[in-house]
C-alpha positions in Angstrom: 21.9 -36.6 138.1 18.3 -36.6 137.7 15.8 -38.7 135.5 13.6 -37.9 132.7 10.2 -39.4 133.2 8.2 -39.5 129.9 4.6 -40.5 129.1 4.4 -41.0 125.6 2.2 -43.0 123.2 0.5 -44.9 126.0 3.4 -45.7 128.2 5.5 -44.2 130.8 9.4 -44.4 130.7 12.0 -43.4 133.3 15.1 -42.5 131.4 18.5 -41.4 132.7 19.5 -37.9 131.8 22.5 -39.6 129.8 20.0 -41.7 127.6 18.1 -38.5 126.7 21.1 -36.1 126.5 24.1 -37.9 125.1 27.0 -35.7 124.3 26.8 -36.8 120.9 23.6 -34.9 120.3 24.4 -31.8 122.1 24.9 -29.5 118.9 21.5 -30.7 117.5 19.7 -29.9 120.9 21.6 -26.7 121.2 23.5 -27.5 124.3 27.1 -26.2 124.5 29.8 -28.7 124.5 31.1 -29.4 128.1 27.7 -28.8 129.6 26.2 -31.2 132.1 22.6 -31.4 131.1 20.5 -30.5 134.4 17.3 -28.8 135.3 19.1 -25.4 136.0 20.6 -25.2 132.4 18.0 -26.7 130.2 15.0 -25.1 128.5 11.7 -26.6 127.2 12.5 -26.6 123.6 15.9 -28.4 124.4 14.0 -31.0 126.4 11.3 -31.7 123.8 14.0 -32.0 121.0 16.0 -34.3 123.0 13.1 -36.5 123.9 11.8 -36.3 120.3 15.4 -37.7 119.2 15.6 -40.3 121.9 12.4 -41.8 120.5 13.3 -41.1 116.9 10.3 -39.4 116.0 9.4 -35.8 114.8 9.6 -33.0 117.2 6.0 -32.3 116.4 5.1 -35.6 118.7 5.9 -33.5 121.7 4.6 -30.2 120.6 1.4 -30.6 122.9 3.4 -32.0 125.8 4.0 -30.2 129.1 7.5 -30.1 130.3 7.9 -29.8 134.1 11.4 -29.1 135.6 11.3 -30.6 139.1 13.2 -29.1 142.0 14.6 -32.6 142.7 16.5 -32.5 139.3 14.1 -34.7 137.4 12.1 -33.7 134.3 8.8 -34.9 133.5 7.4 -34.7 130.0 3.6 -35.5 129.6 0.7 -34.7 127.6 -1.3 -31.7 128.7 -4.3 -32.6 130.7 -7.3 -30.9 131.9 -8.5 -31.7 135.4 -12.1 -31.3 136.8 -15.4 -31.3 135.0 
């Protein structure tokens, strides 16, 4: 199972999928019971909701964050950035 890499509030955390998507929160995140959370069956809203709940903050804290579903099974959640001049 992959990891969730989160850049939030000036720090970077590498979290397990189990930490971010505990089965006790499935219904509040919109994940059907019995599902194994993975890149192939999650959407951006579910990821942002799960991360906000993990940090115990309002979902608006992650509204401007970018969610990348990586082919290796990892998820990256980071602030949107602009590159270049």
